[in-house]
C-alpha positions as CSV (number, residue, x, y, z in Angstrom):
1,M,2.2,-15.6,-2.6
2,T,1.9,-19.1,-1.0
3,A,-1.2,-21.2,-1.0
4,A,-1.4,-20.8,2.7
5,T,-1.4,-17.0,2.3
6,A,-4.1,-17.2,-0.4
7,S,-6.3,-19.1,1.9
8,Q,-6.0,-16.3,4.5
9,Q,-7.6,-13.8,2.2
10,P,-11.2,-12.7,2.8
11,S,-13.6,-11.9,0.0
12,T,-12.4,-8.2,0.0
13,A,-8.9,-7.1,-1.0
14,P,-6.4,-7.0,1.9
15,I,-5.8,-3.6,3.5
16,V,-2.0,-4.0,3.2
17,E,-0.2,-6.1,0.6
18,V,3.6,-6.5,0.4
19,N,4.7,-8.2,-2.8
20,N,8.2,-9.6,-3.1
21,I,10.1,-6.6,-1.7
22,E,13.9,-6.3,-1.3
23,V,15.4,-3.7,1.1
24,I,18.9,-2.5,1.0
25,Y,20.6,-0.3,3.6
26,D,23.5,2.0,2.7
27,H,23.3,0.8,-0.9
28,V,25.1,-2.4,-0.1
29,I,23.4,-4.3,2.8
30,L,20.6,-6.6,1.6
31,V,18.2,-7.0,4.6
32,L,14.9,-8.2,3.1
33,K,15.1,-10.8,0.3
34,G,11.7,-11.2,-1.5
35,V,9.3,-10.7,1.4
36,S,5.6,-11.1,0.6
37,L,2.7,-10.8,3.1
38,S,-0.8,-9.4,3.4
39,V,-3.1,-8.1,6.1
40,P,-6.8,-8.6,5.7
41,K,-9.1,-5.7,6.6
42,G,-9.9,-6.0,10.3
43,G,-7.3,-8.7,10.9
44,I,-4.4,-9.0,13.3
45,V,-1.3,-10.4,11.6
46,A,2.0,-11.2,13.3
47,I,5.5,-11.1,11.9
48,L,7.6,-13.4,14.0
49,G,11.3,-14.2,14.3
50,A,14.5,-13.7,16.2
51,N,16.2,-10.3,16.6
52,G,17.7,-9.3,13.3
53,A,15.3,-11.4,11.2
54,G,13.9,-8.3,9.4
55,K,10.7,-7.7,11.3
56,T,11.3,-4.0,12.0
57,T,12.6,-3.4,8.5
58,T,9.4,-4.9,7.1
59,L,7.2,-2.5,9.1
60,R,9.4,0.5,8.2
61,S,9.1,-0.5,4.5
62,I,5.3,-0.2,4.8
63,S,5.3,3.1,6.9
64,N,8.0,4.6,4.6
65,L,10.4,5.3,7.5
66,L,13.3,3.5,5.9
67,K,14.9,6.6,4.5
68,A,15.6,7.8,8.1
69,E,17.7,4.7,8.5
70,R,19.4,5.1,5.0
71,G,17.4,2.2,3.7
72,E,15.2,1.8,0.6
73,V,12.9,-0.7,-1.1
74,T,14.7,-1.6,-4.3
75,K,12.3,-4.3,-5.7
76,G,8.7,-5.3,-5.3
77,S,5.7,-3.2,-4.4
78,I,3.6,-2.2,-1.3
79,T,-0.1,-1.3,-1.4
80,F,-2.4,0.2,1.2
81,K,-6.1,0.0,0.5
82,G,-5.3,-1.1,-3.1
83,E,-3.0,1.9,-3.9
84,R,0.7,1.9,-4.2
85,I,2.3,3.8,-1.3
86,D,6.0,3.5,-2.1
87,G,6.4,7.1,-3.0
88,L,4.4,8.6,-0.1
89,T,5.9,10.4,2.8
90,P,5.3,9.0,6.3
91,S,3.0,12.0,7.1
92,E,0.9,11.4,3.9
93,L,0.5,7.8,4.9
94,V,-0.6,8.8,8.4
95,K,-3.3,11.0,6.8
96,R,-4.5,8.0,4.8
97,G,-4.9,6.0,8.0
98,C,-1.7,3.9,8.4
99,I,0.6,4.6,11.3
100,Q,3.5,2.9,13.0
101,V,4.1,2.5,16.8
102,M,7.8,2.4,17.0
103,E,9.9,-0.1,19.0
104,G,10.9,1.4,22.3
105,R,7.7,3.5,22.6
106,H,9.5,6.9,22.0
107,C,7.2,9.1,24.1
108,F,8.1,12.7,24.6
109,G,9.4,12.5,28.1
110,H,9.0,16.2,29.0
111,L,5.3,16.3,28.0
112,T,2.4,15.0,30.0
113,I,0.6,11.8,29.0
114,E,-2.3,13.9,27.6
115,E,0.0,16.2,25.7
116,N,1.7,13.1,24.2
117,L,-1.7,11.8,23.1
118,L,-2.7,15.0,21.5
119,T,0.4,15.1,19.4
120,G,-1.1,12.0,17.6
121,A,-3.9,14.2,16.3
122,F,-1.6,16.7,14.7
123,T,-2.5,15.8,11.1
124,R,-6.3,15.9,11.7
125,R,-8.5,18.7,10.4
126,D,-11.9,17.6,11.8
127,G,-12.1,20.0,14.7
128,R,-11.6,20.1,18.5
129,A,-14.8,18.2,19.3
130,A,-13.8,15.2,17.2
131,I,-10.4,15.2,18.8
132,S,-11.8,15.4,22.3
133,Q,-14.1,12.5,21.4
134,S,-11.1,10.4,20.3
135,L,-9.2,11.3,23.5
136,E,-12.1,10.0,25.6
137,R,-12.1,6.9,23.5
138,V,-8.4,6.4,24.2
139,Y,-9.1,6.8,27.9
140,T,-11.8,4.2,27.7
141,Y,-9.3,1.7,26.3
142,F,-6.6,2.8,28.7
143,P,-8.1,4.0,32.0
144,R,-4.6,4.0,33.5
145,L,-3.7,6.8,31.2
146,K,-6.6,8.9,32.3
147,E,-5.4,8.5,35.9
148,R,-1.9,9.7,34.8
149,R,-3.0,12.2,32.2
150,G,-1.2,15.1,34.0
151,S,2.1,13.2,34.7
152,Q,5.2,13.7,32.6
153,A,5.6,10.7,30.4
154,G,9.3,10.3,31.3
155,Y,8.3,9.5,34.8
156,T,5.7,6.8,34.0
157,S,6.3,3.1,33.8
158,G,7.3,1.2,30.7
159,G,3.8,-0.3,30.5
160,E,2.2,3.1,30.8
161,Q,4.5,4.5,28.1
162,Q,3.5,1.6,25.8
163,M,-0.1,2.4,26.4
164,C,0.6,6.0,25.6
165,A,2.4,5.2,22.4
166,I,-0.6,3.0,21.2
167,G,-3.1,5.7,22.4
168,R,-1.2,8.4,20.5
169,A,-1.5,6.3,17.3
170,L,-5.2,5.9,17.9
171,M,-5.6,9.7,18.1
172,A,-4.7,9.8,14.3
173,N,-7.9,7.8,13.6
174,P,-6.0,5.0,11.9
175,T,-7.5,2.0,10.0
176,M,-4.1,0.3,10.1
177,V,-1.5,0.2,12.9
178,L,2.0,-1.2,12.5
179,L,3.0,-2.3,16.0
180,D,6.7,-2.9,16.6
181,E,7.7,-5.2,19.6
182,P,4.9,-4.1,22.0
183,S,6.1,-6.6,24.6
184,M,9.7,-5.4,24.8
185,G,10.9,-4.7,28.3
186,L,7.5,-5.3,29.9
187,A,6.5,-7.7,32.7
188,P,4.4,-10.7,31.4
189,Q,1.2,-9.4,33.2
190,I,1.5,-6.0,31.5
191,V,2.2,-7.7,28.1
192,E,-1.0,-9.7,28.4
193,Q,-2.9,-6.5,29.3
194,I,-1.5,-4.7,26.2
195,F,-2.4,-7.5,23.9
196,E,-5.9,-7.7,25.4
197,I,-6.4,-4.0,24.6
198,V,-5.1,-4.4,21.1
199,K,-7.6,-7.2,20.6
200,D,-10.4,-5.0,22.0
201,I,-9.5,-2.1,19.7
202,N,-9.4,-4.5,16.7
203,T,-12.9,-6.0,17.6
204,K,-14.7,-2.8,18.6
205,D,-13.2,-0.3,16.1
206,G,-12.2,-2.6,13.3
207,V,-8.6,-1.3,13.3
208,S,-6.2,-3.7,11.5
209,F,-2.9,-4.6,13.1
210,L,0.4,-5.8,11.7
211,L,2.7,-6.5,14.7
212,A,6.3,-7.5,14.8
213,E,7.0,-9.5,17.9
214,Q,9.7,-11.8,19.4
215,N,7.2,-13.2,22.0
216,T,5.9,-15.8,19.6
217,N,3.6,-17.5,22.1
218,M,1.8,-14.2,23.0
219,A,1.6,-13.1,19.4
220,L,0.1,-16.3,18.1
221,K,-2.5,-16.2,21.0
222,Y,-4.0,-13.0,19.7
223,A,-3.1,-12.9,16.0
224,T,-5.2,-14.6,13.3
225,Y,-2.3,-15.2,10.9
226,G,1.5,-15.3,11.2
227,Y,4.6,-15.0,9.1
228,I,8.0,-16.3,10.4
229,L,11.1,-14.5,9.1
230,E,14.6,-15.8,9.1
231,N,17.5,-13.8,7.7
232,G,15.2,-11.5,5.7
233,R,13.0,-14.2,4.2
234,V,9.6,-15.6,5.0
235,V,10.3,-19.2,5.8
236,L,6.8,-20.2,7.1
237,D,3.3,-18.7,7.2
238,G,-0.2,-19.8,8.1
239,D,-3.1,-19.5,10.4
240,A,-2.1,-18.7,14.0
241,A,-3.7,-21.8,15.4
242,A,-1.9,-24.0,12.9
243,L,1.5,-22.3,13.6
244,R,1.0,-22.9,17.4
245,E,0.7,-26.6,16.7
246,N,3.5,-26.8,14.1
247,A,6.4,-29.0,15.5
248,D,9.1,-26.8,14.2
249,V,7.5,-23.6,15.6
250,K,7.0,-25.3,19.0
251,E,10.7,-26.3,19.1
252,F,12.4,-23.3,17.7
253,Y,10.1,-20.4,18.7
254,L,7.9,-21.6,21.6
255,G,10.7,-23.5,23.4
256,T,9.0,-26.9,23.6
257,G,9.4,-30.1,21.7
258,G,6.6,-32.1,20.0
259,G,5.7,-33.8,23.3
260,G,5.5,-30.5,25.2
261,E,8.8,-30.9,27.1
262,R,11.0,-27.8,27.5
263,R,14.0,-27.7,25.2
264,S,17.3,-26.5,26.5
265,F,19.7,-24.2,24.5
266,R,22.1,-27.2,24.1
267,D,19.3,-29.1,22.4
268,V,18.7,-26.3,20.0
269,K,22.4,-25.8,19.0
270,H,21.8,-27.9,15.8
271,Y,19.1,-25.4,14.9
272,K,19.7,-24.7,11.3
273,R,20.7,-28.2,10.3
274,R,17.5,-29.6,11.7
275,K,15.0,-27.0,10.4
276,R,13.0,-28.7,7.7
277,W,12.4,-25.4,5.9
278,L,16.1,-24.7,5.6
279,A,16.9,-28.3,4.4
């Protein structure tokens, strides 16, 4: 763990800690190469990087969904609330309070919005009254879903489906949500709305978030800490505010140079040669 990572830690132990993991697909394809990160309790942490950097694989390593993609963690360890979770099934992890919202939303198109939300409470055993209370809480965060509660999810907009996917996760009463590419395919105004709601959930309910996102500017606006992945490795990490001001991050991920001017694709073609962290 880097010194920057250590400075991130609160006085209590992190809710999720990934320690030097390697992930291999199909027994031969090495995707993650010694990734370490941690999420403080009640924090919002972003995993940033281009498509194929290993962001989704990192989330699936934590949620134990790798086996569905013929992948496995071959080295390192992952803990949730201080306990090793490598051997748990995804459903067991959900019961412990850690749930992943998949990239692409994956709502049940033939079910209504409310039926989709109720599927998120499948593992709960605390009674109908508690589930109804959670449903109303979701509608408080997402009033648009309450308006569309009787509509088939497959006929709703991308933004509404993303809200539904996050709301469905909240129905499981999580303490930790792994959020994969929440901005994908959405208009900028809707993306801003989604992130505002995530921040609201984090502040009011204390739910921790680890989000994988290509929209670096938006992620660093709402996260407290960030990790940048390149080719399956963490190449830079730090407080979100510091990353926003980092010259390399500005140029290669925010699309601006040190003076704030917009950089063209032609200017970035010497990308790897000029990156200080790859020198």
